[in-house]
Rosetta silent file (secondary structure, phi, psi, omega in degrees, C-alpha in Angstrom):
SEQUENCE: MKTPKNGFKSSLAAGRCQVGLRSQSCSPMIAEIIGTAGFDFIYFDLEHTPADAMAIYMQLQALAATPAQAVMKLPIKDSILVQRLVDMGAANYVAPMVQNAGDARTAVRLCKFPPAGVRGAAGPVRANRFGDYEDYFERANDEICMIMQIETREALANIPEILQVDGVDAILFGPADLAADFGHLGNSRHQEVREAIRAAIHTIRQAGKVVGMSAGEADAAHWFSLGCAFVTVGNDIAILSQSVRTLAAKFANVSANP
SCORE:     score description
SCORE:     0.000 S_00000001
   1 L     0.000  142.026  175.964  128.726   98.720  112.386 S_00000001
   2 L   -83.219  149.512  178.261  130.005   99.449  108.899 S_00000001
   3 L   -71.612  131.145 -177.233  131.052   96.727  106.452 S_00000001
   4 L   -73.963  158.030  177.192  134.897   96.607  106.482 S_00000001
   5 L   -76.167  151.019  177.637  136.857   97.063  103.315 S_00000001
   6 L   -74.049  105.716  179.513  138.267   94.048  101.399 S_00000001
   7 H   -68.049  -30.077  177.073  141.934   94.270  102.270 S_00000001
   8 H   -62.496  -51.560 -171.446  143.110   92.025   99.478 S_00000001
   9 H   -66.885  -40.622  177.289  141.091   93.937   96.887 S_00000001
  10 H   -60.595  -50.131 -179.936  142.212   97.345   98.427 S_00000001
  11 H   -52.928  -51.808 -179.117  145.802   96.275   98.386 S_00000001
  12 H   -60.131  -40.540 -178.019  145.735   95.297   94.686 S_00000001
  13 H   -64.642  -33.161  176.582  143.981   98.520   93.805 S_00000001
  14 L   -80.453   -0.736  174.481  146.716  100.529   95.651 S_00000001
  15 L    78.829   25.855  178.145  149.363   98.671   93.551 S_00000001
  16 L   -94.608  123.946  175.641  150.740   96.733   96.457 S_00000001
  17 L   -63.143  149.912 -179.036  152.096   93.167   95.547 S_00000001
  18 E  -133.128  123.037 -177.357  150.576   90.395   97.533 S_00000001
  19 E   -99.454  121.217 -171.870  152.441   87.188   98.496 S_00000001
  20 E  -129.506  170.257  177.554  150.334   84.130   99.145 S_00000001
  21 E  -130.777  131.259 -179.185  150.449   80.335   99.981 S_00000001
  22 E   -76.205  138.767 -179.024  148.224   77.843   98.352 S_00000001
  23 E  -124.216  127.870  176.889  146.372   75.584  101.018 S_00000001
  24 L  -128.789   10.479 -171.460  145.047   72.136  100.184 S_00000001
  25 L   -77.936  -23.269 -176.613  145.239   70.738  103.667 S_00000001
  26 L    64.992   22.001 -176.725  141.586   71.334  104.709 S_00000001
  27 L  -117.410  123.901  175.134  142.806   72.120  108.188 S_00000001
  28 H   -57.190  -45.695 -179.529  141.857   75.080  110.412 S_00000001
  29 H   -56.001  -43.994 -174.548  145.055   74.595  112.480 S_00000001
  30 H   -68.773  -43.521  179.736  147.184   74.785  109.382 S_00000001
  31 H   -55.603  -44.950 -175.936  145.238   77.787  108.081 S_00000001
  32 H   -74.891  -31.016  175.462  145.945   79.674  111.291 S_00000001
  33 H   -61.660  -52.388 -178.597  149.671   78.763  111.299 S_00000001
  34 H   -61.853  -35.517  175.307  150.021   80.081  107.798 S_00000001
  35 H   -57.668  -29.286 -177.568  147.938   83.124  108.631 S_00000001
  36 H   -93.867   -9.158 -175.641  150.368   84.016  111.318 S_00000001
  37 H   -78.618  -24.973  172.096  153.529   83.445  109.208 S_00000001
  38 L   127.918    3.473  178.658  153.496   86.713  107.352 S_00000001
  39 L   -76.870  150.796  177.957  151.747   85.936  103.988 S_00000001
  40 L   -72.369  -36.552  179.202  149.358   88.513  102.588 S_00000001
  41 E  -149.591  161.981  172.220  146.830   85.845  101.576 S_00000001
  42 E  -117.796  130.339  179.109  146.105   82.104  101.666 S_00000001
  43 E  -100.554   98.651 -175.799  144.655   80.719   98.342 S_00000001
  44 E   -80.843  121.507  174.091  142.222   77.879   99.480 S_00000001
  45 E   -90.322  111.639 -179.304  141.890   75.322   96.824 S_00000001
  46 L  -100.232   -1.458 -177.235  138.441   74.070   96.911 S_00000001
  47 L   -89.739  -49.047 -172.745  138.613   72.286   93.423 S_00000001
  48 L  -108.734   33.709 -179.803  141.253   69.678   94.129 S_00000001
  49 L  -132.173  159.113  175.012  140.545   69.028   97.793 S_00000001
  50 L   -83.206   16.460 -165.949  137.839   67.052   99.874 S_00000001
  51 L   -68.234  138.645  170.003  136.967   70.096  101.891 S_00000001
  52 L  -102.485 -177.539 -168.488  133.211   70.353  102.678 S_00000001
  53 H   -73.142  -24.428  179.410  131.429   73.471  103.688 S_00000001
  54 H   -75.518  -37.243 -179.555  131.946   73.085  107.427 S_00000001
  55 H   -63.066  -41.702  177.300  135.734   72.460  106.929 S_00000001
  56 H   -63.993  -41.114 -170.300  135.830   75.666  104.805 S_00000001
  57 H   -75.650  -38.138  178.467  133.888   77.623  107.483 S_00000001
  58 H   -65.338  -38.574 -178.948  136.391   76.444  110.214 S_00000001
  59 H   -68.636  -38.204  169.112  139.305   77.478  108.110 S_00000001
  60 H   -54.571  -48.795  178.776  137.839   81.047  107.681 S_00000001
  61 H   -50.057  -45.434 -172.182  137.254   81.192  111.383 S_00000001
  62 H   -68.857  -44.870  176.562  140.795   80.243  112.115 S_00000001
  63 H   -56.669  -32.182 -168.880  142.217   82.771  109.440 S_00000001
  64 H   -62.312  -30.047 -178.116  140.137   85.506  110.947 S_00000001
  65 L   -84.060   12.258  177.154  142.385   85.963  113.887 S_00000001
  66 L  -120.178  161.942 -176.870  145.338   86.570  111.602 S_00000001
  67 L   -74.004  -16.674 -176.437  146.354   89.421  109.284 S_00000001
  68 L   -70.116  142.694 -179.804  146.150   87.146  106.032 S_00000001
  69 E   -93.653  149.204  179.091  143.281   87.387  103.598 S_00000001
  70 E   -90.448  134.241  163.098  141.360   84.486  102.172 S_00000001
  71 E  -117.305  120.911 -164.681  141.260   83.738   98.437 S_00000001
  72 E  -111.646  133.464  177.161  138.844   80.957   97.643 S_00000001
  73 E   -92.161  111.262 -174.389  139.055   78.763   94.445 S_00000001
  74 L   -64.920  139.805  161.437  135.444   78.186   93.631 S_00000001
  75 L   -79.284   78.337 -161.957  133.822   74.878   92.726 S_00000001
  76 L   -57.981  -23.606 -179.837  132.189   76.897   90.030 S_00000001
  77 L   -77.688  -13.890 -173.885  129.796   74.223   88.961 S_00000001
  78 L  -112.086   86.023 -169.253  128.221   73.870   92.274 S_00000001
  79 H   -60.019  -33.430  172.865  126.032   76.988   92.709 S_00000001
  80 H   -62.567  -46.657  176.080  124.856   75.993   96.120 S_00000001
  81 H   -59.719  -41.775 -176.903  128.286   75.695   97.589 S_00000001
  82 H   -64.579  -43.555 -177.368  129.227   79.154   96.028 S_00000001
  83 H   -59.364  -42.982  177.513  126.095   80.586   97.812 S_00000001
  84 H   -57.781  -45.039 -175.440  127.300   79.012  101.054 S_00000001
  85 H   -66.758  -40.884  171.231  130.798   80.440  100.604 S_00000001
  86 H   -57.325  -36.852  179.562  129.648   83.934   99.990 S_00000001
  87 H   -76.650  -25.499  177.887  127.461   83.764  103.099 S_00000001
  88 H   -74.882   -7.329  169.598  130.447   82.535  105.110 S_00000001
  89 L   109.906   -8.132  169.466  132.132   85.839  104.561 S_00000001
  90 L   -58.929  139.339 -172.830  134.911   85.195  101.982 S_00000001
  91 L  -123.206   -2.460 -178.692  135.278   88.084   99.622 S_00000001
  92 E  -120.472  118.661 -176.714  137.971   87.020   97.102 S_00000001
  93 E  -124.844  128.869  179.718  137.109   84.378   94.513 S_00000001
  94 E  -101.061  121.126  175.788  139.014   82.604   91.853 S_00000001
  95 E   -91.736  103.655 -171.764  136.779   81.072   89.140 S_00000001
  96 L   -76.463  160.220  175.653  138.708   78.067   87.562 S_00000001
  97 L    50.748   45.498  171.991  138.650   77.052   83.866 S_00000001
  98 L   -74.658  117.794 -176.647  137.168   80.279   82.561 S_00000001
  99 L  -106.869   -8.345 -174.843  137.179   79.776   78.873 S_00000001
 100 L  -164.169 -171.284 -178.200  135.248   82.858   77.636 S_00000001
 101 H   -72.461  -29.717  179.819  133.157   85.869   78.605 S_00000001
 102 H   -65.056  -46.099  177.451  130.124   83.706   79.320 S_00000001
 103 H   -57.308  -46.294 -170.648  131.999   81.661   81.913 S_00000001
 104 H   -62.610  -33.986 -171.000  133.293   85.004   83.482 S_00000001
 105 H   -79.887  -31.745  177.437  129.783   86.427   83.635 S_00000001
 106 H   -66.751  -45.212  175.407  128.356   83.240   85.240 S_00000001
 107 H   -52.919  -57.056 -173.787  131.096   83.441   87.954 S_00000001
 108 H   -55.002  -47.288 -175.829  130.529   87.011   88.690 S_00000001
 109 H   -64.766  -33.901  172.859  126.666   86.591   88.896 S_00000001
 110 H   -51.401  -39.980 -169.251  127.056   83.621   91.333 S_00000001
 111 H  -100.004    0.695 -175.764  128.863   85.766   93.837 S_00000001
 112 L  -128.404  154.217  175.516  126.972   88.986   93.615 S_00000001
 113 L   -70.515  159.712  164.196  123.454   90.334   94.598 S_00000001
 114 L   -56.456  153.927   -3.011  120.954   91.556   92.046 S_00000001
 115 L   -75.935  -17.359 -174.767  120.976   93.365   89.799 S_00000001
 116 L   -71.839  -10.352 -174.743  124.616   92.401   89.138 S_00000001
 117 L  -154.959 -163.596 -177.397  124.101   88.763   90.043 S_00000001
 118 L  -132.182   18.457  178.006  121.768   86.094   91.376 S_00000001
 119 L   -59.431  133.827  173.391  123.220   85.614   94.804 S_00000001
 120 L   -78.225  152.842 -173.578  120.420   85.028   97.421 S_00000001
 121 L  -103.741  109.248 -177.436  119.992   87.457  100.084 S_00000001
 122 L   -98.210  176.167  172.821  120.019   85.768  103.503 S_00000001
 123 L   -90.904 -116.820 -178.589  119.657   87.420  106.996 S_00000001
 124 L   -68.952  112.029  176.639  122.139   86.996  109.705 S_00000001
 125 L  -142.271  171.241 -175.231  125.132   85.080  108.312 S_00000001
 126 H   -58.566  -34.758 -175.852  128.928   85.299  108.895 S_00000001
 127 H   -60.741  -34.201  178.039  129.416   87.563  105.870 S_00000001
 128 H  -106.764   24.124  179.668  127.434   90.384  107.516 S_00000001
 129 L    56.791   44.288  178.585  128.653   89.589  111.180 S_00000001
 130 L    46.628   49.518  172.089  125.230   87.886  111.711 S_00000001
 131 L    91.495    8.823 -174.818  123.415   91.117  110.976 S_00000001
 132 L   -81.149  -29.379 -171.135  125.868   93.514  112.600 S_00000001
 133 L   -81.561  103.583 -177.904  126.965   95.203  109.302 S_00000001
 134 L   -65.506  -29.729  179.876  124.159   97.794  108.794 S_00000001
 135 L  -112.687   36.161 -176.893  125.162   98.645  105.269 S_00000001
 136 H   -67.943  -48.494 -178.783  126.120   95.153  104.107 S_00000001
 137 H   -61.787  -33.850 -174.985  123.579   94.793  101.250 S_00000001
 138 H   -73.569  -40.483 -163.955  124.648   98.151   99.906 S_00000001
 139 H   -94.468  -28.019 -164.727  128.426   97.446  100.137 S_00000001
 140 H   -52.826  -43.155 -176.952  128.684   93.626   99.456 S_00000001
 141 H   -66.094  -37.234 -177.851  129.026   93.679   95.712 S_00000001
 142 H   -70.973  -26.503 -177.287  131.710   96.327   95.708 S_00000001
 143 H   -89.713  -12.929  176.135  133.828   94.539   98.239 S_00000001
 144 L   -80.553  137.798  178.474  133.792   91.166   96.354 S_00000001
 145 E  -112.110  121.968 -177.960  136.846   90.512   94.225 S_00000001
 146 E  -106.063  131.939  178.651  136.375   88.251   91.202 S_00000001
 147 E  -130.787  126.772 -175.515  139.427   86.655   89.615 S_00000001
 148 E   -97.560  118.528  178.065  139.184   84.549   86.435 S_00000001
 149 E   -86.235  129.249 -179.325  141.691   81.638   86.029 S_00000001
 150 E  -103.799  124.535 -174.657  143.072   81.044   82.620 S_00000001
 151 L  -135.698    3.406 -175.526  144.011   77.449   82.026 S_00000001
 152 L  -140.777  163.016  176.815  143.659   76.615   78.304 S_00000001
 153 H   -62.178  -40.217  178.137  144.780   78.006   74.821 S_00000001
 154 H   -56.063  -42.999  178.065  141.092   78.841   74.274 S_00000001
 155 H   -59.791  -45.946 -179.306  141.068   80.961   77.372 S_00000001
 156 H   -56.019  -51.787 -177.151  144.318   82.703   76.362 S_00000001
 157 H   -60.482  -28.760 -179.551  142.727   83.733   73.111 S_00000001
 158 L   -98.533   14.081  175.571  139.648   85.086   74.827 S_00000001
 159 H   -51.476  -48.588  178.545  141.302   87.169   77.358 S_00000001
 160 H   -59.518  -33.512  175.967  140.316   90.485   75.796 S_00000001
 161 H   -76.285  -28.350  178.478  136.615   89.605   75.879 S_00000001
 162 H   -66.968  -40.075 -177.104  136.882   88.235   79.409 S_00000001
 163 L   -65.886  -19.370 -177.522  138.454   91.460   80.577 S_00000001
 164 L   -91.706    5.911  176.738  135.539   93.434   79.273 S_00000001
 165 L   -79.144  129.068 -177.714  132.966   91.556   81.635 S_00000001
 166 L   -67.227  137.574  176.745  131.678   93.797   84.353 S_00000001
 167 L    95.490   -9.283  168.779  132.788   92.688   87.760 S_00000001
 168 E   -74.053  121.953 -174.666  135.995   90.978   86.619 S_00000001
 169 E  -101.096  -35.736  179.803  138.756   92.364   88.779 S_00000001
 170 E  -158.127  171.594  178.958  141.757   90.225   87.795 S_00000001
 171 E  -120.835  137.718  175.454  143.188   87.332   85.912 S_00000001
 172 E  -122.665  132.812  179.344  145.092   84.358   87.481 S_00000001
 173 E  -102.276  139.644  170.422  147.004   81.950   85.349 S_00000001
 174 L  -100.593   97.642 -168.871  147.132   78.173   86.038 S_00000001
 175 H   -72.878  -37.983 -176.022  150.393   77.017   84.514 S_00000001
 176 H   -56.337  -55.363  177.294  149.967   73.376   85.297 S_00000001
 177 H   -68.372  -34.390  168.278  146.715   73.030   83.177 S_00000001
 178 H   -54.601  -42.949  174.363  148.003   75.356   80.607 S_00000001
 179 H   -63.292  -39.626  175.175  150.991   73.225   80.142 S_00000001
 180 H   -64.875  -39.237  177.310  148.802   70.135   79.724 S_00000001
 181 H   -69.855  -23.483  172.024  146.653   71.857   77.121 S_00000001
 182 H   -81.175  -10.676  168.005  149.769   72.772   75.301 S_00000001
 183 L   107.787   14.439 -177.195  150.813   69.303   75.139 S_00000001
 184 L  -122.045   47.787 -173.222  153.412   69.616   78.048 S_00000001
 185 L   -54.705  126.129  178.153  151.616   67.786   80.889 S_00000001
 186 L    86.606    0.796  176.911  153.788   68.039   84.047 S_00000001
 187 L  -134.539   82.612 -175.249  156.092   70.646   82.726 S_00000001
 188 L   -69.611  -11.099 -178.522  154.728   74.034   83.521 S_00000001
 189 L   -94.937    1.661  175.926  158.011   75.668   82.989 S_00000001
 190 L   -43.426  126.031  174.156  158.047   74.742   79.253 S_00000001
 191 H   -48.006  -35.017  174.031  159.250   77.710   77.258 S_00000001
 192 H   -59.638  -48.593 -175.617  156.124   77.600   75.064 S_00000001
 193 H   -61.437  -51.313 -178.418  153.945   77.901   78.140 S_00000001
 194 H   -57.311  -44.903 -173.462  156.009   80.720   79.682 S_00000001
 195 H   -65.223  -43.224  178.362  156.088   82.694   76.507 S_00000001
 196 H   -59.897  -38.676 -179.876  152.293   82.430   76.120 S_00000001
 197 H   -71.211  -40.969 -177.432  151.769   83.651   79.684 S_00000001
 198 H   -63.507  -43.194  173.240  154.219   86.470   79.346 S_00000001
 199 H   -62.436  -40.771  170.388  152.424   87.779   76.261 S_00000001
 200 H   -58.010  -38.137  174.513  149.073   87.458   78.021 S_00000001
 201 H   -57.571  -48.968  179.434  150.494   89.226   81.053 S_00000001
 202 H   -59.948  -44.350  178.847  151.235   92.189   78.742 S_00000001
 203 H   -58.841  -45.306  179.188  147.823   92.209   77.212 S_00000001
 204 H   -67.318  -43.886  178.718  146.165   92.310   80.609 S_00000001
 205 H   -69.336  -27.715  176.610  148.345   95.040   82.071 S_00000001
 206 H   -60.220  -41.001  179.973  147.845   97.090   78.829 S_00000001
 207 H   -71.306  -12.377 -179.171  144.087   96.852   79.667 S_00000001
 208 L    90.540   12.698  178.858  144.603   98.234   83.172 S_00000001
 209 L   -91.676  157.308  179.914  143.708   94.991   84.826 S_00000001
 210 E   -89.688  135.255  178.170  145.481   93.109   87.754 S_00000001
 211 E  -121.873  147.800  176.654  147.181   89.743   86.990 S_00000001
 212 E  -135.061  172.781  176.951  148.377   87.010   89.364 S_00000001
 213 E  -141.523  149.959  170.016  149.961   83.506   89.033 S_00000001
 214 L   -93.478   95.757 -167.618  149.606   80.299   90.848 S_00000001
 215 L  -138.530 -170.654 -178.229  153.297   79.393   91.182 S_00000001
 216 L  -124.229 -172.238 -176.137  155.921   78.028   93.647 S_00000001
 217 L   -71.949  -24.392  174.071  158.953   79.444   95.279 S_00000001
 218 L   -66.335  -29.481 -169.741  161.246   78.809   92.241 S_00000001
 219 L  -110.393   -7.112 -171.815  159.269   80.773   89.846 S_00000001
 220 H   -59.407  -56.166 -175.205  157.507   83.509   92.134 S_00000001
 221 H   -53.009  -38.482  178.887  160.262   86.125   91.564 S_00000001
 222 H   -65.998  -32.836  176.376  160.115   85.633   87.745 S_00000001
 223 H   -82.305  -28.664  174.610  156.342   86.334   87.664 S_00000001
 224 H   -61.685  -46.549 -173.490  156.560   89.283   89.963 S_00000001
 225 H   -63.357  -29.467  178.857  159.325   90.759   87.629 S_00000001
 226 H   -75.429  -13.088  179.288  156.842   90.338   84.721 S_00000001
 227 L   117.290    2.849  178.265  154.174   92.442   86.442 S_00000001
 228 L   -61.253  140.289 -174.108  152.184   89.902   88.416 S_00000001
 229 L  -104.021  -32.493  177.687  150.586   91.660   91.444 S_00000001
 230 E  -133.938  130.754 -176.225  149.663   88.557   93.438 S_00000001
 231 E  -142.928  135.912  173.164  151.532   85.226   93.437 S_00000001
 232 E   -82.502  143.789 -173.407  151.482   82.086   95.584 S_00000001
 233 E  -112.911    2.249  176.334  154.978   81.019   96.540 S_00000001
 234 E   179.571 -174.209  179.437  154.200   77.432   97.735 S_00000001
 235 E  -139.067  137.814 -171.230  151.679   74.897   98.821 S_00000001
 236 H   -66.030  -37.553  178.963  151.082   73.713  102.375 S_00000001
 237 H   -67.024  -35.364 -176.068  150.830   69.988  101.395 S_00000001
 238 H   -72.541  -41.329  178.997  153.933   70.118   99.305 S_00000001
 239 H   -63.409  -40.738  175.717  155.781   71.858  102.125 S_00000001
 240 H   -71.168  -33.599  174.669  154.644   69.354  104.767 S_00000001
 241 H   -67.465  -46.252  175.896  155.368   66.369  102.421 S_00000001
 242 H   -66.172  -37.935 -179.681  158.944   67.539  101.611 S_00000001
 243 H   -64.035  -47.840 -176.786  159.690   68.442  105.209 S_00000001
 244 H   -63.568  -37.197 -173.607  158.487   65.059  106.670 S_00000001
 245 H   -73.756  -38.699  176.182  160.294   63.029  103.973 S_00000001
 246 H   -61.099  -40.147  174.698  163.486   64.948  104.607 S_00000001
 247 H   -64.500  -43.780  173.740  163.314   64.502  108.284 S_00000001
 248 H   -61.556  -40.565  175.711  162.585   60.763  107.892 S_00000001
 249 H   -59.788  -31.705  179.170  165.475   60.294  105.587 S_00000001
 250 H   -63.425  -28.186 -174.121  167.936   61.705  108.189 S_00000001
 251 L  -117.539   18.738  178.739  167.001   58.835  110.541 S_00000001
 252 H   -59.871  -39.061 -172.164  166.354   56.037  108.041 S_00000001
 253 H   -71.811  -32.352  175.031  169.547   54.241  109.021 S_00000001
 254 H   -58.676  -50.166  178.838  168.533   54.193  112.691 S_00000001
 255 H   -69.107  -32.104  179.537  165.253   52.428  112.006 S_00000001
 256 H   -75.582  -21.656 -177.376  166.924   50.136  109.537 S_00000001
 257 L  -124.241   68.259 -169.552  169.543   49.091  111.991 S_00000001
 258 L   -64.413    0.000    0.000  168.065   48.620  115.540 S_00000001
């Protein structure tokens, strides 16, 4: 059997915008629900969640039965977990807090086989359908999609050199951390932050690279209009939290007055 094409990477290359949902629930059931809802991708946050390797594995298994693609936010300082992730079969990776070309090269090298990287070559793993993909080692590097996340003013200044790194496919902005670095912690919609991102989007698109945004429902249309090709439009934990609080509030008087 031949190694399948990376649907997320192929869609971006074809110029098709991709709509995603950020997932922090660490739940295979929720991953499957989101995957069947109509989103193009799920952005699994492995930086700000307690998910371990087996929880990630089960989420990928659940998502495999749906049309949605997995995009994984790497715990980039943990090279062993990165190795496990690529062996689990995820093909789209966001490297957080990329400050310069050196950080970008490190991220790419962790996810790719030699000579492009330092990924270890295992035998039958989920990534090659347990040995069923006969051309896996020839195709694997090409099907990996590497996305560098820009989250500081230093990184913004270094975008041109980051874009020159072989293997970098796209840039993703993290507005919350950018806002913090600009001195506007908790206000990712501050005009100074938005203007800096807008200018950077122009630079990236002029270089012929793909750009995305980690956003929410209120801002997604704005970023798509500026040329972002993939945008998250919500967060599963935030949706759950808001929904249950709203529902509980509707019946607050009942429980208060038996």
